[in-house]
NUZAVEX-127349 format. One record per residue: residue number from 0; x, y, z of N, C-alpha, C, O in turn. Coordinates in pm, 1 decimal, decimal comma. Example, Ala and Ser with C-alpha at 12.3 -4.5 7.8 and 13.67 -1.06 7.14 Angstrom:
// residues 2
<site><i>0</i><n_east>1319,0</n_east><n_north>-569,0</n_north><n_up>780,0</n_up><ca_east>1230,0</ca_east><ca_north>-450,0</ca_north><ca_up>780,0</ca_up><c_east>1320,0</c_east><c_north>-330,0</c_north><c_up>780,0</c_up><o_east>1423,6</o_east><o_north>-331,9</o_north><o_up>846,5</o_up></site>
<site><i>1</i><n_east>1285,0</n_east><n_north>-225,0</n_north><n_up>708,0</n_up><ca_east>1367,0</ca_east><ca_north>-106,0</ca_north><ca_up>714,0</ca_up><c_east>1290,0</c_east><c_north>3,0</c_north><c_up>787,0</c_up><o_east>1340,9</o_east><o_north>113,8</o_north><o_up>803,9</o_up></site>
//
This chain:
// residues 77
<site><i>0</i><n_east>75,1</n_east><n_north>-100,9</n_north><n_up>6,0</n_up><ca_east>0,5</ca_east><ca_north>4,0</ca_north><ca_up>6,0</ca_up><c_east>84,7</c_east><c_north>120,8</c_north><c_up>12,4</c_up><o_east>53,8</o_east><o_north>223,7</o_north><o_up>-47,6</o_up></site>
<site><i>1</i><n_east>196,6</n_east><n_north>110,1</n_north><n_up>86,6</n_up><ca_east>274,8</ca_east><ca_north>267,6</ca_north><ca_up>75,2</ca_up><c_east>357,0</c_east><c_north>260,1</c_north><c_up>-55,7</c_up><o_east>421,1</o_east><o_north>361,1</o_north><o_up>-84,8</o_up></site>
<site><i>2</i><n_east>362,5</n_east><n_north>166,8</n_north><n_up>-127,8</n_up><ca_east>414,9</ca_east><ca_north>172,9</ca_north><ca_up>-268,7</ca_up><c_east>331,7</c_east><c_north>282,7</c_north><c_up>-338,4</c_up><o_east>374,3</o_east><o_north>378,4</o_north><o_up>-402,9</o_up></site>
<site><i>3</i><n_east>185,7</n_east><n_north>243,6</n_north><n_up>-307,8</n_up><ca_east>98,8</ca_east><ca_north>318,7</ca_north><ca_up>-414,9</ca_up><c_east>107,0</c_east><c_north>421,2</c_north><c_up>-371,5</c_up><o_east>131,3</o_east><o_north>501,8</o_north><o_up>-461,4</o_up></site>
<site><i>4</i><n_east>98,3</n_east><n_north>474,7</n_north><n_up>-258,5</n_up><ca_east>92,6</ca_east><ca_north>598,4</ca_north><ca_up>-211,3</ca_up><c_east>205,7</c_east><c_north>700,5</c_north><c_up>-236,3</c_up><o_east>195,0</o_east><o_north>822,5</o_north><o_up>-249,5</o_up></site>
<site><i>5</i><n_east>313,9</n_east><n_north>625,5</n_north><n_up>-239,7</n_up><ca_east>431,1</ca_east><ca_north>695,5</ca_north><ca_up>-268,3</ca_up><c_east>422,0</c_east><c_north>728,9</c_north><c_up>-450,8</c_up><o_east>464,8</o_east><o_north>835,6</o_north><o_up>-494,8</o_up></site>
<site><i>6</i><n_east>380,2</n_east><n_north>655,8</n_north><n_up>-513,6</n_up><ca_east>336,5</ca_east><ca_north>673,1</ca_north><ca_up>-638,2</ca_up><c_east>287,9</c_east><c_north>785,5</c_north><c_up>-653,0</c_up><o_east>344,9</o_east><o_north>870,8</o_north><o_up>-721,0</o_up></site>
<site><i>7</i><n_east>174,0</n_east><n_north>806,2</n_north><n_up>-592,2</n_up><ca_east>50,1</ca_east><ca_north>912,2</ca_north><ca_up>-600,5</ca_up><c_east>120,9</c_east><c_north>1049,2</c_north><c_up>-531,7</c_up><o_east>91,8</o_east><o_north>1161,9</o_north><o_up>-571,6</o_up></site>
<site><i>8</i><n_east>208,6</n_east><n_north>1026,8</n_north><n_up>-433,3</n_up><ca_east>253,2</ca_east><ca_north>1159,3</ca_north><ca_up>-400,9</ca_up><c_east>360,3</c_east><c_north>1217,2</c_north><c_up>-474,0</c_up><o_east>376,6</o_east><o_north>1339,2</o_north><o_up>-474,6</o_up></site>
<site><i>9</i><n_east>455,4</n_east><n_north>1117,2</n_north><n_up>-553,0</n_up><ca_east>563,7</ca_east><ca_north>1190,2</ca_north><ca_up>-613,4</ca_up><c_east>515,5</c_east><c_north>1211,8</c_north><c_up>-781,8</c_up><o_east>571,7</o_east><o_north>1299,0</o_north><o_up>-848,2</o_up></site>
<site><i>10</i><n_east>414,2</n_east><n_north>1130,4</n_north><n_up>-838,8</n_up><ca_east>379,6</ca_east><ca_north>1159,1</ca_north><ca_up>-956,9</ca_up><c_east>219,2</c_east><c_north>1180,1</c_north><c_up>-980,1</c_up><o_east>177,5</o_east><o_north>1187,8</o_north><o_up>-1095,6</o_up></site>
<site><i>11</i><n_east>150,4</n_east><n_north>1187,0</n_north><n_up>-894,9</n_up><ca_east>26,2</ca_east><ca_north>1194,6</ca_north><ca_up>-889,5</ca_up><c_east>-53,2</c_east><c_north>1099,7</c_north><c_up>-997,0</c_up><o_east>-4,9</o_east><o_north>1031,5</o_north><o_up>-1087,4</o_up></site>
<site><i>12</i><n_east>-181,7</n_east><n_north>1115,6</n_north><n_up>-961,1</n_up><ca_east>-303,6</ca_east><ca_north>1029,2</ca_north><ca_up>-1071,2</ca_up><c_east>-404,2</c_east><c_north>1101,8</c_north><c_up>-1104,1</c_up><o_east>-424,5</o_east><o_north>1200,1</o_north><o_up>-1033,0</o_up></site>
<site><i>13</i><n_east>-492,8</n_east><n_north>1077,7</n_north><n_up>-1215,0</n_up><ca_east>-589,9</ca_east><ca_north>1189,6</ca_north><ca_up>-1267,8</ca_up><c_east>-715,5</c_east><c_north>1084,9</c_north><c_up>-1237,5</c_up><o_east>-711,3</o_east><o_north>963,0</o_north><o_up>-1254,1</o_up></site>
<site><i>14</i><n_east>-819,3</n_east><n_north>1156,3</n_north><n_up>-1193,0</n_up><ca_east>-943,4</ca_east><ca_north>1106,8</ca_north><ca_up>-1175,3</ca_up><c_east>-1016,6</c_east><c_north>1050,0</c_north><c_up>-1307,6</c_up><o_east>-1009,9</o_east><o_north>1103,0</o_north><o_up>-1418,5</o_up></site>
<site><i>15</i><n_east>-1086,7</n_east><n_north>934,4</n_north><n_up>-1276,1</n_up><ca_east>-1143,7</ca_east><ca_north>874,8</ca_north><ca_up>-1379,7</ca_up><c_east>-1248,1</c_east><c_north>933,6</c_north><c_up>-1466,9</c_up><o_east>-1292,8</o_east><o_north>869,9</o_north><o_up>-1562,3</o_up></site>
<site><i>16</i><n_east>-1284,2</n_east><n_north>1041,0</n_north><n_up>-1440,3</n_up><ca_east>-1392,4</ca_east><ca_north>1131,0</ca_north><ca_up>-1547,0</ca_up><c_east>-1262,3</c_east><c_north>1162,7</c_north><c_up>-1677,5</c_up><o_east>-1284,6</o_east><o_north>1154,6</o_north><o_up>-1798,3</o_up></site>
<site><i>17</i><n_east>-1133,9</n_east><n_north>1197,6</n_north><n_up>-1617,7</n_up><ca_east>-1051,0</ca_east><ca_north>1238,9</ca_north><ca_up>-1736,1</ca_up><c_east>-1018,7</c_east><c_north>1137,3</c_north><c_up>-1841,3</c_up><o_east>-1001,0</o_east><o_north>1168,2</o_north><o_up>-1959,2</o_up></site>
<site><i>18</i><n_east>-1012,9</n_east><n_north>1034,4</n_north><n_up>-1802,2</n_up><ca_east>-1009,0</ca_east><ca_north>891,9</ca_north><ca_up>-1930,3</ca_up><c_east>-1079,3</c_east><c_north>777,3</c_north><c_up>-1896,7</c_up><o_east>-1017,5</o_east><o_north>681,8</o_north><o_up>-1849,7</o_up></site>
<site><i>19</i><n_east>-1208,3</n_east><n_north>771,9</n_north><n_up>-1914,8</n_up><ca_east>-1297,7</ca_east><ca_north>705,8</ca_north><ca_up>-1897,6</ca_up><c_east>-1242,8</c_east><c_north>557,0</c_north><c_up>-1991,2</c_up><o_east>-1167,4</o_east><o_north>582,3</o_north><o_up>-2085,1</o_up></site>
<site><i>20</i><n_east>-1269,4</n_east><n_north>444,8</n_north><n_up>-1973,5</n_up><ca_east>-1250,1</ca_east><ca_north>311,0</ca_north><ca_up>-2060,7</ca_up><c_east>-1341,3</c_east><c_north>329,6</c_north><c_up>-2153,5</c_up><o_east>-1462,0</o_east><o_north>351,5</o_north><o_up>-2143,4</o_up></site>
<site><i>21</i><n_east>-1249,1</n_east><n_north>315,4</n_north><n_up>-2276,1</n_up><ca_east>-1329,3</ca_east><ca_north>297,2</ca_north><ca_up>-2402,9</ca_up><c_east>-1309,6</c_east><c_north>194,3</c_north><c_up>-2480,4</c_up><o_east>-1357,4</o_east><o_north>198,7</o_north><o_up>-2593,8</o_up></site>
<site><i>22</i><n_east>-1237,3</n_east><n_north>81,6</n_north><n_up>-2439,0</n_up><ca_east>-1201,5</ca_east><ca_north>-55,9</ca_north><ca_up>-2484,9</ca_up><c_east>-1144,7</c_east><c_north>-57,4</c_north><c_up>-2644,0</c_up><o_east>-1184,5</o_east><o_north>-128,7</o_north><o_up>-2736,2</o_up></site>
<site><i>23</i><n_east>-1051,4</n_east><n_north>32,5</n_north><n_up>-2645,3</n_up><ca_east>-1021,4</ca_east><ca_north>54,1</ca_north><ca_up>-2794,7</ca_up><c_east>-822,5</c_east><c_north>46,6</c_north><c_up>-2769,2</c_up><o_east>-764,8</o_east><o_north>136,7</o_north><o_up>-2708,3</o_up></site>
<site><i>24</i><n_east>-757,6</n_east><n_north>-58,0</n_north><n_up>-2820,1</n_up><ca_east>-630,6</ca_east><ca_north>-77,3</ca_north><ca_up>-2801,1</ca_up><c_east>-527,4</c_east><c_north>38,8</c_north><c_up>-2852,1</c_up><o_east>-416,1</o_east><o_north>59,2</o_north><o_up>-2803,7</o_up></site>
<site><i>25</i><n_east>-588,9</n_east><n_north>111,9</n_north><n_up>-2962,2</n_up><ca_east>-539,1</ca_east><ca_north>200,5</ca_north><ca_up>-2986,7</ca_up><c_east>-491,1</c_east><c_north>337,8</c_north><c_up>-2974,3</c_up><o_east>-404,7</o_east><o_north>399,6</o_north><o_up>-3036,6</o_up></site>
<site><i>26</i><n_east>-583,0</n_east><n_north>376,1</n_north><n_up>-2860,5</n_up><ca_east>-575,3</ca_east><ca_north>463,3</ca_north><ca_up>-2773,2</ca_up><c_east>-461,5</c_east><c_north>494,7</c_north><c_up>-2687,0</c_up><o_east>-443,0</o_east><o_north>429,3</o_north><o_up>-2584,3</o_up></site>
<site><i>27</i><n_east>-364,7</n_east><n_north>614,1</n_north><n_up>-2730,0</n_up><ca_east>-246,9</ca_east><ca_north>610,2</ca_north><ca_up>-2621,2</ca_up><c_east>-293,4</c_east><c_north>693,5</c_north><c_up>-2488,8</c_up><o_east>-345,6</o_east><o_north>804,5</o_north><o_up>-2499,2</o_up></site>
<site><i>28</i><n_east>-269,3</n_east><n_north>629,1</n_north><n_up>-2361,6</n_up><ca_east>-314,2</ca_east><ca_north>676,7</ca_north><ca_up>-2248,0</ca_up><c_east>-228,3</c_east><c_north>815,0</c_north><c_up>-2233,6</c_up><o_east>-293,2</o_east><o_north>907,4</o_north><o_up>-2184,6</o_up></site>
<site><i>29</i><n_east>-113,9</n_east><n_north>839,8</n_north><n_up>-2262,9</n_up><ca_east>-49,0</ca_east><ca_north>944,4</ca_north><ca_up>-2231,1</ca_up><c_east>-100,3</c_east><c_north>1086,4</c_north><c_up>-2283,9</c_up><o_east>-102,6</o_east><o_north>1194,7</o_north><o_up>-2225,6</o_up></site>
<site><i>30</i><n_east>-138,5</n_east><n_north>1053,1</n_north><n_up>-2406,1</n_up><ca_east>-208,5</ca_east><ca_north>1180,1</ca_north><ca_up>-2460,6</ca_up><c_east>-326,8</c_east><c_north>1239,5</c_north><c_up>-2405,7</c_up><o_east>-338,2</o_east><o_north>1360,9</o_north><o_up>-2388,8</o_up></site>
<site><i>31</i><n_east>-420,1</n_east><n_north>1150,0</n_north><n_up>-2376,0</n_up><ca_east>-507,1</ca_east><ca_north>1223,3</ca_north><ca_up>-2278,6</ca_up><c_east>-490,6</c_east><c_north>1269,3</c_north><c_up>-2123,4</c_up><o_east>-530,5</o_east><o_north>1373,1</o_north><o_up>-2070,4</o_up></site>
<site><i>32</i><n_east>-406,2</n_east><n_north>1139,7</n_north><n_up>-2056,7</n_up><ca_east>-403,8</ca_east><ca_north>1202,3</ca_north><ca_up>-1935,6</ca_up><c_east>-274,9</c_east><c_north>1330,2</c_north><c_up>-1894,9</c_up><o_east>-256,8</o_east><o_north>1373,8</o_north><o_up>-1781,2</o_up></site>
<site><i>33</i><n_east>-212,0</n_east><n_north>1364,0</n_north><n_up>-1994,8</n_up><ca_east>-99,3</ca_east><ca_north>1467,5</ca_north><ca_up>-1985,6</ca_up><c_east>-202,0</c_east><c_north>1574,1</c_north><c_up>-1971,6</c_up><o_east>-172,6</o_east><o_north>1653,3</o_north><o_up>-1882,0</o_up></site>
<site><i>34</i><n_east>-332,1</n_east><n_north>1604,3</n_north><n_up>-2043,1</n_up><ca_east>-398,8</ca_east><ca_north>1746,0</ca_north><ca_up>-2026,3</ca_up><c_east>-468,7</c_east><c_north>1723,2</c_north><c_up>-1895,5</c_up><o_east>-472,9</o_east><o_north>1829,7</o_north><o_up>-1833,9</o_up></site>
<site><i>35</i><n_east>-518,9</n_east><n_north>1636,0</n_north><n_up>-1837,0</n_up><ca_east>-556,9</ca_east><ca_north>1637,1</ca_north><ca_up>-1699,5</ca_up><c_east>-505,9</c_east><c_north>1665,3</c_north><c_up>-1597,2</c_up><o_east>-403,0</o_east><o_north>1603,7</o_north><o_up>-1569,4</o_up></site>
<site><i>36</i><n_east>-550,8</n_east><n_north>1756,7</n_north><n_up>-1512,1</n_up><ca_east>-528,7</ca_east><ca_north>1784,5</ca_north><ca_up>-1357,2</ca_up><c_east>-519,5</c_east><c_north>1642,5</c_north><c_up>-1291,5</c_up><o_east>-601,8</o_east><o_north>1552,2</o_north><o_up>-1276,8</o_up></site>
<site><i>37</i><n_east>-367,2</n_east><n_north>1660,1</n_north><n_up>-1252,5</n_up><ca_east>-327,8</ca_east><ca_north>1564,0</ca_north><ca_up>-1152,8</ca_up><c_east>-386,4</c_east><c_north>1563,8</c_north><c_up>-995,5</c_up><o_east>-417,5</o_east><o_north>1676,1</o_north><o_up>-955,8</o_up></site>
<site><i>38</i><n_east>-403,0</n_east><n_north>1470,1</n_north><n_up>-914,1</n_up><ca_east>-449,2</ca_east><ca_north>1449,0</ca_north><ca_up>-802,0</ca_up><c_east>-321,7</c_east><c_north>1405,5</c_north><c_up>-700,0</c_up><o_east>-267,6</o_east><o_north>1295,3</o_north><o_up>-708,6</o_up></site>
<site><i>39</i><n_east>-284,0</n_east><n_north>1503,2</n_north><n_up>-607,1</n_up><ca_east>-145,7</ca_east><ca_north>1416,7</ca_north><ca_up>-534,5</ca_up><c_east>-186,4</c_east><c_north>1402,7</c_north><c_up>-389,3</c_up><o_east>-270,0</o_east><o_north>1473,9</o_north><o_up>-333,8</o_up></site>
<site><i>40</i><n_east>-109,7</n_east><n_north>1290,7</n_north><n_up>-326,1</n_up><ca_east>-136,2</ca_east><ca_north>1284,1</ca_north><ca_up>-172,5</ca_up><c_east>-3,6</c_east><c_north>1376,4</c_north><c_up>-145,7</c_up><o_east>103,1</o_east><o_north>1373,8</o_north><o_up>-207,1</o_up></site>
<site><i>41</i><n_east>-34,1</n_east><n_north>1440,6</n_north><n_up>-59,5</n_up><ca_east>54,8</ca_east><ca_north>1551,8</ca_north><ca_up>26,0</ca_up><c_east>145,5</c_east><c_north>1464,5</c_north><c_up>124,8</c_up><o_east>264,6</o_east><o_north>1464,5</o_north><o_up>93,4</o_up></site>
<site><i>42</i><n_east>116,8</n_east><n_north>1401,5</n_north><n_up>220,7</n_up><ca_east>174,5</ca_east><ca_north>1303,5</ca_north><ca_up>314,0</ca_up><c_east>80,5</c_east><c_north>1172,3</c_north><c_up>333,9</c_up><o_east>-27,5</o_east><o_north>1158,5</o_north><o_up>276,4</o_up></site>
<site><i>43</i><n_east>134,1</n_east><n_north>1083,2</n_north><n_up>418,7</n_up><ca_east>31,4</ca_east><ca_north>989,5</ca_north><ca_up>473,4</ca_up><c_east>139,1</c_east><c_north>916,1</c_north><c_up>592,1</c_up><o_east>261,9</o_east><o_north>913,1</o_north><o_up>598,6</o_up></site>
<site><i>44</i><n_east>23,3</n_east><n_north>855,8</n_north><n_up>686,6</n_up><ca_east>94,4</ca_east><ca_north>775,9</ca_north><ca_up>802,2</ca_up><c_east>2,8</c_east><c_north>633,3</c_north><c_up>792,8</c_up><o_east>-99,2</o_east><o_north>601,0</o_north><o_up>731,8</o_up></site>
<site><i>45</i><n_east>92,5</n_east><n_north>568,0</n_north><n_up>884,1</n_up><ca_east>18,0</ca_east><ca_north>435,4</ca_north><ca_up>927,3</ca_up><c_east>-65,9</c_east><c_north>439,8</c_north><c_up>1054,2</c_up><o_east>-11,6</o_east><o_north>449,2</o_north><o_up>1164,3</o_up></site>
<site><i>46</i><n_east>-171,8</n_east><n_north>434,4</n_north><n_up>1042,5</n_up><ca_east>-259,7</ca_east><ca_north>411,1</ca_north><ca_up>1217,3</ca_up><c_east>-307,1</c_east><c_north>299,9</c_north><c_up>1236,7</c_up><o_east>-384,9</o_east><o_north>233,8</o_north><o_up>1167,9</o_up></site>
<site><i>47</i><n_east>-253,2</n_east><n_north>276,4</n_north><n_up>1344,7</n_up><ca_east>-269,2</ca_east><ca_north>103,5</ca_north><ca_up>1391,4</ca_up><c_east>-359,0</c_east><c_north>75,9</c_north><c_up>1471,6</c_up><o_east>-386,0</o_east><o_north>-43,8</o_north><o_up>1481,2</o_up></site>
<site><i>48</i><n_east>-427,9</n_east><n_north>162,5</n_north><n_up>1547,0</n_up><ca_east>-516,9</ca_east><ca_north>152,8</ca_north><ca_up>1638,3</ca_up><c_east>-662,4</c_east><c_north>227,4</c_north><c_up>1597,9</c_up><o_east>-674,9</o_east><o_north>306,9</o_north><o_up>1504,8</o_up></site>
<site><i>49</i><n_east>-759,9</n_east><n_north>187,9</n_north><n_up>1680,5</n_up><ca_east>-906,0</ca_east><ca_north>230,3</ca_north><ca_up>1660,2</ca_up><c_east>-912,0</c_east><c_north>392,2</c_north><c_up>1699,6</c_up><o_east>-991,6</o_east><o_north>466,6</o_north><o_up>1642,1</o_up></site>
<site><i>50</i><n_east>-844,0</n_east><n_north>428,1</n_north><n_up>1776,5</n_up><ca_east>-869,0</ca_east><ca_north>553,7</ca_north><ca_up>1828,0</ca_up><c_east>-779,1</c_east><c_north>645,6</c_north><c_up>1750,7</c_up><o_east>-819,8</o_east><o_north>760,6</o_north><o_up>1734,6</o_up></site>
<site><i>51</i><n_east>-644,8</n_east><n_north>606,2</n_north><n_up>1692,7</n_up><ca_east>-591,3</ca_east><ca_north>687,9</ca_north><ca_up>1623,5</ca_up><c_east>-642,1</c_east><c_north>693,7</c_north><c_up>1462,6</c_up><o_east>-610,6</o_east><o_north>781,9</o_north><o_up>1382,8</o_up></site>
<site><i>52</i><n_east>-731,4</n_east><n_north>573,9</n_north><n_up>1434,2</n_up><ca_east>-760,3</ca_east><ca_north>575,8</ca_north><ca_up>1286,3</ca_up><c_east>-900,9</c_east><c_north>683,9</c_north><c_up>1313,5</c_up><o_east>-922,1</o_east><o_north>755,6</o_north><o_up>1215,7</o_up></site>
<site><i>53</i><n_east>-980,8</n_east><n_north>701,0</n_north><n_up>1410,5</n_up><ca_east>-1094,8</ca_east><ca_north>800,8</ca_north><ca_up>1405,4</ca_up><c_east>-1038,5</c_east><c_north>895,7</c_north><c_up>1389,0</c_up><o_east>-1060,9</o_east><o_north>953,3</o_north><o_up>1282,6</o_up></site>
<site><i>54</i><n_east>-931,5</n_east><n_north>962,3</n_north><n_up>1492,6</n_up><ca_east>-858,3</ca_east><ca_north>1104,6</ca_north><ca_up>1482,6</ca_up><c_east>-779,4</c_east><c_north>1148,7</c_north><c_up>1366,3</c_up><o_east>-724,5</o_east><o_north>1255,8</o_north><o_up>1340,2</o_up></site>
<site><i>55</i><n_east>-788,3</n_east><n_north>1043,3</n_north><n_up>1307,4</n_up><ca_east>-737,1</ca_east><ca_north>1078,6</ca_north><ca_up>1148,8</ca_up><c_east>-827,6</c_east><c_north>1087,6</c_north><c_up>1035,0</c_up><o_east>-804,7</o_east><o_north>1151,0</o_north><o_up>932,0</o_up></site>
<site><i>56</i><n_east>-936,6</n_east><n_north>1016,4</n_north><n_up>1062,1</n_up><ca_east>-1086,4</ca_east><ca_north>1060,0</ca_north><ca_up>975,6</ca_up><c_east>-1119,8</c_east><c_north>1184,8</c_north><c_up>1019,6</c_up><o_east>-1152,7</o_east><o_north>1269,6</o_north><o_up>936,7</o_up></site>
<site><i>57</i><n_east>-1117,2</n_east><n_north>1208,6</n_north><n_up>1127,8</n_up><ca_east>-1196,3</ca_east><ca_north>1356,2</ca_north><ca_up>1189,3</ca_up><c_east>-1100,7</c_east><c_north>1460,2</c_north><c_up>1140,6</c_up><o_east>-1155,9</o_east><o_north>1557,4</o_north><o_up>1089,1</o_up></site>
<site><i>58</i><n_east>-981,6</n_east><n_north>1462,1</n_north><n_up>1144,4</n_up><ca_east>-864,7</ca_east><ca_north>1568,0</ca_north><ca_up>1106,8</ca_up><c_east>-869,1</c_east><c_north>1616,8</c_north><c_up>930,8</c_up><o_east>-886,9</o_east><o_north>1718,9</o_north><o_up>864,3</o_up></site>
<site><i>59</i><n_east>-834,3</n_east><n_north>1439,7</n_north><n_up>906,1</n_up><ca_east>-793,7</ca_east><ca_north>1475,8</ca_north><ca_up>764,0</ca_up><c_east>-868,1</c_east><c_north>1418,0</c_north><c_up>643,0</c_up><o_east>-834,2</o_east><o_north>1425,9</o_north><o_up>525,0</o_up></site>
<site><i>60</i><n_east>-1006,8</n_east><n_north>1341,3</n_north><n_up>710,0</n_up><ca_east>-1081,1</ca_east><ca_north>1270,7</ca_north><ca_up>565,4</ca_up><c_east>-1051,7</c_east><c_north>1124,1</c_north><c_up>564,0</c_up><o_east>-992,1</o_east><o_north>1062,8</o_north><o_up>652,6</o_up></site>
<site><i>61</i><n_east>-1096,4</n_east><n_north>1079,1</n_north><n_up>462,3</n_up><ca_east>-1111,4</ca_east><ca_north>959,6</ca_north><ca_up>412,5</ca_up><c_east>-951,5</c_east><c_north>902,6</c_north><c_up>445,3</c_up><o_east>-852,5</o_east><o_north>975,4</o_north><o_up>437,2</o_up></site>
<site><i>62</i><n_east>-947,5</n_east><n_north>742,3</n_north><n_up>487,7</n_up><ca_east>-856,6</ca_east><ca_north>659,9</ca_north><ca_up>519,3</ca_up><c_east>-839,8</c_east><c_north>550,3</c_north><c_up>424,7</c_up><o_east>-940,7</o_east><o_north>541,6</o_north><o_up>354,8</o_up></site>
<site><i>63</i><n_east>-736,5</n_east><n_north>448,4</n_north><n_up>390,2</n_up><ca_east>-747,9</ca_east><ca_north>326,9</ca_north><ca_up>323,2</ca_up><c_east>-703,8</c_east><c_north>210,1</c_north><c_up>470,5</c_up><o_east>-628,3</o_east><o_north>215,5</o_north><o_up>567,5</o_up></site>
<site><i>64</i><n_east>-802,6</n_east><n_north>111,9</n_north><n_up>412,7</n_up><ca_east>-773,5</ca_east><ca_north>21,5</ca_north><ca_up>486,7</ca_up><c_east>-710,4</c_east><c_north>-115,5</c_north><c_up>409,3</c_up><o_east>-723,4</o_east><o_north>-126,3</o_north><o_up>287,4</o_up></site>
<site><i>65</i><n_east>-654,4</n_east><n_north>-199,3</n_north><n_up>473,7</n_up><ca_east>-639,1</ca_east><ca_north>-332,6</ca_north><ca_up>381,1</ca_up><c_east>-722,8</c_east><c_north>-450,3</c_north><c_up>453,0</c_up><o_east>-763,0</o_east><o_north>-430,7</o_north><o_up>567,7</o_up></site>
<site><i>66</i><n_east>-746,9</n_east><n_north>-559,6</n_north><n_up>394,3</n_up><ca_east>-811,3</ca_east><ca_north>-681,0</ca_north><ca_up>455,5</ca_up><c_east>-732,0</c_east><c_north>-787,5</c_north><c_up>395,7</c_up><o_east>-672,0</o_east><o_north>-783,0</o_north><o_up>288,3</o_up></site>
<site><i>67</i><n_east>-739,0</n_east><n_north>-879,9</n_north><n_up>475,2</n_up><ca_east>-711,6</ca_east><ca_north>-1029,2</ca_north><ca_up>420,5</ca_up><c_east>-832,2</c_east><c_north>-1119,3</c_north><c_up>381,5</c_up><o_east>-901,4</o_east><o_north>-1185,7</o_north><o_up>458,7</o_up></site>
<site><i>68</i><n_east>-844,1</n_east><n_north>-1108,6</n_north><n_up>243,6</n_up><ca_east>-944,5</ca_east><ca_north>-1184,2</ca_north><ca_up>179,6</ca_up><c_east>-929,6</c_east><c_north>-1316,4</c_north><c_up>208,8</c_up><o_east>-826,4</o_east><o_north>-1372,6</o_north><o_up>171,8</o_up></site>
<site><i>69</i><n_east>-1031,5</n_east><n_north>-1389,7</n_north><n_up>281,3</n_up><ca_east>-1069,9</ca_east><ca_north>-1525,2</ca_north><ca_up>292,2</ca_up><c_east>-1118,8</c_east><c_north>-1589,4</c_north><c_up>169,1</c_up><o_east>-1180,8</o_east><o_north>-1522,5</o_north><o_up>86,6</o_up></site>
<site><i>70</i><n_east>-1089,7</n_east><n_north>-1743,0</n_north><n_up>147,0</n_up><ca_east>-1173,9</ca_east><ca_north>-1795,6</ca_north><ca_up>57,0</ca_up><c_east>-1296,3</c_east><c_north>-1765,1</c_north><c_up>-5,6</c_up><o_east>-1312,7</o_east><o_north>-1735,4</o_north><o_up>-123,9</o_up></site>
<site><i>71</i><n_east>-1397,2</n_east><n_north>-1776,8</n_north><n_up>100,1</n_up><ca_east>-1534,2</ca_east><ca_north>-1763,6</ca_north><ca_up>45,1</ca_up><c_east>-1548,5</c_east><c_north>-1574,0</c_north><c_up>18,4</c_up><o_east>-1657,4</o_east><o_north>-1518,0</o_north><o_up>5,1</o_up></site>
<site><i>72</i><n_east>-1462,0</n_east><n_north>-1527,7</n_north><n_up>16,5</n_up><ca_east>-1493,5</ca_east><ca_north>-1394,5</ca_north><ca_up>-42,9</ca_up><c_east>-1482,8</c_east><c_north>-1420,6</c_north><c_up>-167,5</c_up><o_east>-1559,5</o_east><o_north>-1352,3</o_north><o_up>-235,4</o_up></site>
<site><i>73</i><n_east>-1419,5</n_east><n_north>-1490,9</n_north><n_up>-224,5</n_up><ca_east>-1403,9</ca_east><ca_north>-1502,5</ca_north><ca_up>-410,2</ca_up><c_east>-1565,9</c_east><c_north>-1531,7</c_north><c_up>-433,2</c_up><o_east>-1613,3</o_east><o_north>-1482,1</o_north><o_up>-535,4</o_up></site>
<site><i>74</i><n_east>-1648,2</n_east><n_north>-1601,9</n_north><n_up>-353,8</n_up><ca_east>-1771,3</ca_east><ca_north>-1635,4</ca_north><ca_up>-371,5</ca_up><c_east>-1837,9</c_east><c_north>-1526,8</c_north><c_up>-360,8</c_up><o_east>-1931,8</o_east><o_north>-1536,1</o_north><o_up>-439,9</o_up></site>
<site><i>75</i><n_east>-1842,8</n_east><n_north>-1393,6</n_north><n_up>-287,6</n_up><ca_east>-1908,4</ca_east><ca_north>-1316,4</ca_north><ca_up>-261,7</ca_up><c_east>-1983,7</c_east><c_north>-1262,1</c_north><c_up>-383,4</c_up><o_east>-1912,5</o_east><o_north>-1215,4</o_north><o_up>-472,2</o_up></site>
<site><i>76</i><n_east>-2141,4</n_east><n_north>-1260,2</n_north><n_up>-405,3</n_up><ca_east>-2171,7</ca_east><ca_north>-1201,3</ca_north><ca_up>-514,4</ca_up><c_east>-2276,1</c_east><c_north>-1087,3</c_north><c_up>-505,4</c_up><o_east>-2309,8</o_east><o_north>-1026,3</o_north><o_up>-606,9</o_up></site>
//
């Protein structure tokens, strides 16, 4: 997860509305993405307990969480 956040922090990403999937192998991403405004992560931290996660949401907004998917998750519909 930190690798993804580092990438966004240093290179930025574009919103999906900028480059919707069109199902065409002939379209070059770089041509469209360079025209879009990039979103960046200024900084991030790792919060490991409930209270620090609550505090982070209150102060800075959304958080990212990872889960360990169990086998039955693959059957979720």
